[in-house]
N, C-alpha and C positions, 0 to 999 in steps of 0.2 A: 632221185630222179631216175627213171628208166626210160629208155628210148626203144621203141619197137618198129621194126620195119615189116609191115604186112604183105606177105608174099601172095595170098589169095583174098578175095573179097569176103567179108564177114560182117556179122553184127558185132558192135562194140560189147554188147553183153557177153558174147562167147569169148572175145579176147580178155575180158575182165576175168571171167571164170577160170582162164588157164594160167592166170598170174600166180606167183608164189603167195602162200598164205599170209606172210609178214607184210608183203606189199599191198594185198587186199584190206588187210586190217587197218593199214595206215592211209589208205587211199583216200585222196581229196578230190582230184579232178584229172581230166586228161585234155590235151589240145592237139589239133592238127593245124599247122601254120598259124599258131597263136589264136585259134579260134577254138572256143570250149566245145567238147563233144559229149554226148550222154549216151546211156545204155541203149535206148531204144533206136539209135541210129545205125544204118548199114554203111559200112566203110568200103571204099573202093580198093582194088588191088594195088599194091606199091604204096599205100598210105604210110606215112611216118608219124607215129603216135608218141606223144611226150606223156608219160605218166608222172603225176606230181603227188607226193605224199606229205604226211605231216612232218616228216623229218626235215624238210627243206623250208627256207624262209618264205618262199611263194606259197607252199601249202598251208603254213601256219596263218599267213595273211588272208588267203582265201576263206579258210574255215572260220577265222575270227570275224571277218567281215560278214559272212553269212549268218552267223549266230547273232550279229548285231542287227541284221535285217529282222531276223526272228524276234528279237526282243522289241524291236520297234512295232512290229505287227502286234505282239502280245500286249504291249502297252496301250496301243490304240483300242484293242478289243476290251481290255479290262477297264480303261479309264477313257471313254470315248472323247471327253471335253479336253483331253491332254494336248499340249502344243509340243510336238517333236521338234528338237533343235538339231545339234550335231551328233555324229557318231563316228566310231572308228576303233583303233587299237592304241592301247596305252599301257606300257610295260608288260607286254604280251598277254594283255587281257582285252576283251572286247568291251566297249563302253556305249552308253546312249545317254545324251543329255536332253532334258526337257524342262518345260515350265508347266506349272499346274496351280490351281488355287488352294491347295493344301499340301502338307507335307506327306509323302508316301512312307509309311512305317516298314520297319524290317519285316515284320510278319507277312508282308506281301510278297517276299522273296519266293517262297514255295509256290504261291499262287501263279506268279509269272513264270516260273520254271515249268510248272505242269502245263500252262497255256502254250509255252514255246514247244514243248514236246508234242502236244496235241496238233499244233499248226504244222510241225516238221512231218509228223507221221500222215497227215492228210495229203501232203504233196500236191497242193493245189497252186503251184507256182507257174509263172511264165515271165519271160523277160522281153521287152519291147523297146525299140529304138525311137527316140523323139528328136525333133529339132529343138533347139534351146526355147523358142518362142512357144512351141507345143507344150514343153514341160512346164514352162512358167504359167501358161493359161491353165494347165491341168491342176497344178497346186494352188493357183488363184481361186479356181472353183471350189477346191477343198477347204479353203481358208487356212492354208499351211503357209503363213508369210515367212517363217523361218527357212523353210525348203527353198523359197524364191530368193532370199537373202544368200543362201549357200550357193545356188546355181550361179547368181550374179557375181559372186566373189571368186568362185573356184572354176567355172566352166565357160567363162565369156570368150577365152581364146579358142574354144573347141566349137565345132559346128553342130555336134549332136551329143546327146546324152542317153544312157540306158536307165530304164526303170525296171525294177522287179516288182510283181504283182502277186498278191495273195487275195483271192476273192475280190473284194471291193477296196482293199487297202494297197497303197503303193509306196515304194521306197526308191530313193536315188541309189542306183547300183554302181557303187564306185568300182567294184569288180564284178562284171556281168556273168555270174556263174551260180548255178543252183547245186547245192550239195546233195549227192545221192547216197553217200556212205551214212547209214543211220545207226552205226555202231559207236560213234563217239559219245562221250559223257561231257556234260557241262554243269557248271555251278555258278549261280549268282552269288558273288562274293560280298558285296556290300551296296548300300545306297548312301549316297553323300549329298550333303546340302551344299551348294555352290555359292549362291547368292540370292538376293532378292531383287526383282525388277518392279518398278513403279510405272504403270501406264494408267489406264482409266481404273483398272482393277489391279490390286496387289497380287503378284505371282511368285512362286518359289521356283528358283531354278535348281534342278536336282540332277544328279548323275548316277546311273547304275553300271556296276562293273561285274562282268562274268568271266569265267575261265573255261577254255575247252581242254579236254583230256582224250588221249588215245583210247583208254580203257579204264576200268575201275582201278587197276594197279597204278596206272600214271597218275589218276586222281589222288590215291593215297600217297604215293611218291611225291606228289607236288605239295602236300600238306607238310611233308617232312622238309621239302626245299623252302617252303615258306617260313618255316620255323627257323631254318638255318640262314635266312636271308642276312647277308652280311651287313645290310644297312640297319637292321634290328640289333644285331650283335654289337655293331659300332657304337650304338648309343649306350649300350649296357656297359661296354668296356671303355667308354669315352675315347675312341680312336680319331674321329675327325668329324667335321660337319661341312655342308655346303651352303653358302649364303645365297638367297633369292637374288641378291644384286650381282652375284658372280656365278651364274649356272655352269656347271660342268667343271668348276675349279675347286680343288680340294684344299681345305684348311685343316692341316694336320695338327692335332693335339699331341701332348707329350707321349701319351702311350702309343698312338699310331706311328708317330715319328720314330719311336724306338724300334718298331718292327722294321721300318723302312731302312734305317740305318744298319740294322743286323743283315739284311738282305744285300744291301751294298758291300758290307763287310765279307759276307760270303763270296760274292762275285768277285771281289777284289783279290781274294785267295786264289780264285781260278785264274784270274788275269796274270797274277804273279807265277803261277805254275806253268802257264802256257805262253809267258813272255810277251805280254802286251804292254804298250806304253798307254798310260791313261792321260787324257787330254781334257781340255774344257774350251768350248768354242762359243762364239757370239750366238745369241737367240735371234738376231735380225740380220738379214743380208739383202743385197740389192735384188730386185726382182729379175734383172738379166740373168743371173746365175741359174734361177729356176726355169727361165725360158730356154737357156742353153740346154739344160739336162733333159727337158721334156715334161718336168713335174708340172710346170704352169699349164700346158696343154691338157695334161691328164687330171690333175688335181686342183685346179684353179678354184673351184667352189669350196674347197676345204681350207684354203689358205688365207690366214688373216693378214691384212696389208696395212700399211700407214704411210702416210706422205711427208716428206721432209725435204726442203730445199729443191722442190720441183723433181724430186726422185720418188719412185715408188719402192718401198722396202717391204720384204715378207718376213713375218714372224715364222720361224722355220717349223715345218711340219715334220721334218725328218733330218737326219745327222750327216748323211753321205756326202753332199757337196761340201760341207765344212771340213771333213776329214780328207777329202781330195785336196783341198786348198792347203792343209798342213803338209801333206805329201809334197806338193809341188812349190812349197815355200822355199825350198833349196834344191840344187842339183843332187839327183840321187843316182847311185850306181847299182848295178846288178848285185854287187856285194852287200847292198843294204837290204835286199829281199830275202825272204819275206818281211814286210813291215807291218806290224800288227798294232792297230790303233784302237782304242776303247774309250767310251765316254758314258757317263750316266747323263744323256742329253735330254734337256728339257724341251719338249716339243708341244706345239699348239696346233689343234685342228678344229676347223669350224664345223662340228658335228650338228646335225639337225637337233633342235631343242627335244623333239618327241623321242629321239633315240638315246638321250642321255639316261644313264642308269647307275646311280651310285659310283662305285670304284670301277665297275665294269665298262662303262663308257663314258669318257670324260673329254672336255676340251683342252685340258693341259695334263700332260703325263711324262713321266720319266722312263726312257728306254735304256736298258743295259745294252747299249749298242756297240757293235765292233766292226771294223773293216780292215780286211787284210789285203795288202798290195803284193802281188806275187807274180811269177811267171806261170805260164800254163803247165809246165812240168812240175812246178811246186804245189799246184792247186789240189792235187789229189791228196797229199798228206795233210795240207791245211784244212781241207774239207772233213778228213777223218778226225783230225784233232777237234774240230768244232763238235763233231758228232759226240766224240768221247766227252767233252767238257759239258755238253747238254745232258747226256745220260748220267754223269756223275752227279750233277746238280739235282736233277729230278729224283734220284735214289735217296738223297737226304731227306726229302719230303715224303718219302714212302709212296711215291707214284710208280706203280709196277706196269699198269697197263697203258702202254704208249703207242698209238697208231702214227704210222708215218705215211705221207703222201707226197708224191712227186708232182708239183704244178707245173705244167708245161705252157707253150707260148700262147698269149692271149690274143683276141682279135686285134685289139689296138696295141701295137708294138713298135719298137724301133729297130733298126738294122736288118742285116741280110739273113736269109733262111738258113744259108750254110753255116752261119755263126751260131745261129739258135740250134741247129742241128748237133754241132760239137758241144755246146754247153749242156743241153739235155742228156747226151750220151755220157758226158763225164760225170754228171751228178748220179746217173743210173748205175754207172760202173762203180763208183764209191759205195753206194748202198749195197749192191750186190757183193762186192769184196768184203764188206763189213758184216755180211749175212744178215742184213736187216730186211725183214719183209715190208713191203710197201705196196700201195695202190696208186694209180695214176688219176690226177685231177686234170683233165684235158681242158686247156684255155684258161686256167686259173693262175698262170705265173704272173710276175710283175712285168710291166711294159718293157723293163729293160733287161729281163733275164729270167730263167726258170728258177724255181726254188723248192727246196725240201722243207715240209711243214711237219712239225712235231705235235701231235694232239694228245693232251693228257686225259684219261678217263678216270673220274673221280669215284668215290665210294658209292654214289648214286648213279653211276654209269652215265653221267653228263660228260660232253666233250668240251675240252678247252684248248684251243689253238694257242700256243705260246712260243715255242722256239721256232726259228726260220734260218735257213741258210740259203743264200741266193747267189749265183754265180752270173757275173756281170763282165761282158766284154765291151759295152758301149759307152758307160758314163766315163771311164778315163779318157776315151777318144774325144768325146764331146767337150770335156773340160780341159783339154790339152794336158793331161797328167802323163808324164813319160820318165824314163830312166835311161841311163846310158849302159849299153850291153857290152859284151866282150869284144865287139868289133868297133867300140866307140861310136855306135850309132844309137839314135833315139828310138825308143820303143815304148808302146803303151802297156802297162801292167794289166793283169787281170785283177778284178776287184771282187772279193768275197764279202757280202754283207751278212752279218750273223748277229741274232739275238738269242738269249737264253731264257730268261723270263719274259721277255717282251716288254710290255707296260708293267712297270713295279707296282703302280697302283692296282691294276687289275690282277696281278698275281696275289697281292694282299687280300684282295677280295675273294679270290678262289681258295686260297688256304684258310681264310677265316671261316668260310662256309664248309670246307672239308674237315677242318678240326672242331667246327662248332664253337670257335672261339677258345678251344682248349689247346692252345699252341704248345708245342714241345718246350721244354725249359729253356733251351737256348735262345729262342726267339720270343718268349713271353715278355710283354712289356714290364710286369712286375713278376719276379721270379719266387719271391718269399714275402709273406705278410707276417709280422710279429705282433701277437695279441697279448695284452696283459689281463690277468684274471681281475685285478683290481688296481687302483692307483698306488697302492703300496709297493707294487713291483715295476713301476714305470722306469725307474733308474736301471734295473736289471734288463728291461726291454731295450733301453738305449744302448746299453752295453753290447747286447747281442746284435743290434742294428749296426753298430760301429765295426764290429768283428766281420759281419757280412759285407759291409761297404768296403772294407780294407781289402777283401778278396774279390772286388768288383762283381759282387752279386747284387742285382737290382732288388731292392728292399723297401717295404714301407712299413709304418707301425700303425697299429690302432689302439689308441689310448682312450677312446671314448668311455664315458662312464655309462656303459650299457651292460645288459646281461651277456654272459659268456657265450651262450648258445645263439643268441641274436647276432652277435658279432662273427661267429664262425659261419652262420647261415649266410649273412651278407657277403662275407669274403668268398664263399663257395660259388655264389652266383657270379662273382667276378673272374671265375675260372683261373684263380692263381694256383700254380702248381703245388705250393707248399704253405701250409698254415702252421706257424710256430706258436706254441701256448707257453706263457711264463707266469709261474705262480710261486708259492712258497717252496714246494718241493724242488722245482727247477733252480731257483735262486740260491737255495741253500746247498745245493750238490753241483752247482756250476754245470747244469745240463739244460737241454731243452726237449719239450714234448712236440712231436711233430705230426701233423695230419697230411698224408699225401692226398692229392686230388683224386677223385673217384674211389677213394678208399675210406672206410669208417674207422679203421684201427687207428688208435694213436700210440705212437712209439716214443720211448725216452731215450735220447742219444746225447752223447758228448758233442760239444760244439765242433770239435776237430773231425768227428766222424761224419757229421752232416755236411760240413765244408767240402770234405774230400769227395763225397757222394755227389753233391750238386756240381762240383767243379769237373767231375768226369762226365757228367751228363752234358754240361755245356761244351766241353772240349770234344767229345764225340758226337755232338749235335743230336741229343735224344729228347 
């Protein structure tokens, strides 16, 4: 997003032409006082313009809705008797659902794409505001009963509604904006059969999904991203599944849970190095605590609740109040500070069903959460140690490009301005002292304190916000958390909130896509598979398996009565780091033949040689 303060009156077209090439390329829309503006408009002096690009959530939303409008118009032009139903965005794709008396085949995808492009280039759009009654009457005349149902369901509380027109066709404009940047690419991805409705005539309910791209490179890059989708890979590697009866909840299988445990083991090594106490807190607490901290006011819609004995309890959406309760469970002295508490906290958040996305967005997740209670004088070193801890961990996964952002006080916040000033300056000072380049994110801090955000850039240049460090002067005060200082007086400690991986579930999704399921040996669910050439050598395969098990190497055997090449091919698809082949030569010489992942060459080694090699890879996390 870019904000422009116009010093002199000008046409918006001239303002647009003066923008940076990158911004022009990704330009979606512009606003003045939340009203969309267009190239043909003349702007007054001192106008404050908000430029929206495809890099922002708002820009992605606007572009996808506009392409959904185009698809609706194209459907109606191509199939005049079609009954348009609902449309919107689903998993970063635009979609349109409709009913028709026959199934539309995939071959029509290209026809619809060409029609959409033609409609876009004609640029015969306009937007008009209607009262609800006027809109209902309009669609009633057009015999678009599904549009009337939609208006009655979602717009009854509103006084008016916008419609976007293309010639004689009209659509409900969820976002009343006409896209003027014609350089975007798009692709209709698939046509899905949804269900069958039975009225007077039998009709098929179908859904078309499409994707918007910034340019051809983005389009090609997205095909790679789709290939690397962690949900696809998870099925191949048998990592987890999600039940329809438990949306947003992960059912970990043995392979996925192995990765999960290895990540916890890694974080525990860091906890030991930086002297944390690991704790485990209740997943449910009285609503009063969340009211006291301000979470209820700010996050009420995301908190699951339950009633018990006339009390309301909250399923915890975060861990900080629980760690504060551990601190205040007994009298603390200044000599106890800093006190570092960590937990693999199981949190629940009531995320909208439409936003749920595999491991990336869930309703139940585990945070590698930590809270440090210290004095303001100690906070500088503690924040620096948190930064070191984060960088050490990311280095293990070979994430070298890390963007750092300082998120400052948001509009809705607690506490006095002078305290916010101190907290923001402290974080800024620590970043500068550690010679870390960072950018400011104005107004993006938590309601109780500013934060440092660590954004990982993966091999496809995608951004993943994982680690955070937050400086909090307020929650200890609200929760009556205190210690006894040198003068025997009660004082509130400073509270540092920090996470390294963030959600462990989400981090597994990130590294699954980054590695394309080809995890480093130390974290691979199965590190070695041992294959027999024939059943004659099953006993030797079992001997090799026992040797590997004894040295804590995760191993499985493949003793199926199948062709050797077939078994090798199948295990290559499972991305197992090492395939061991056992036959006559190996059993007679007490050796093994190994095939390393991504290599075609097969080497013959002594079992001890191989054990030493794999153990070093695991030790040094390769």
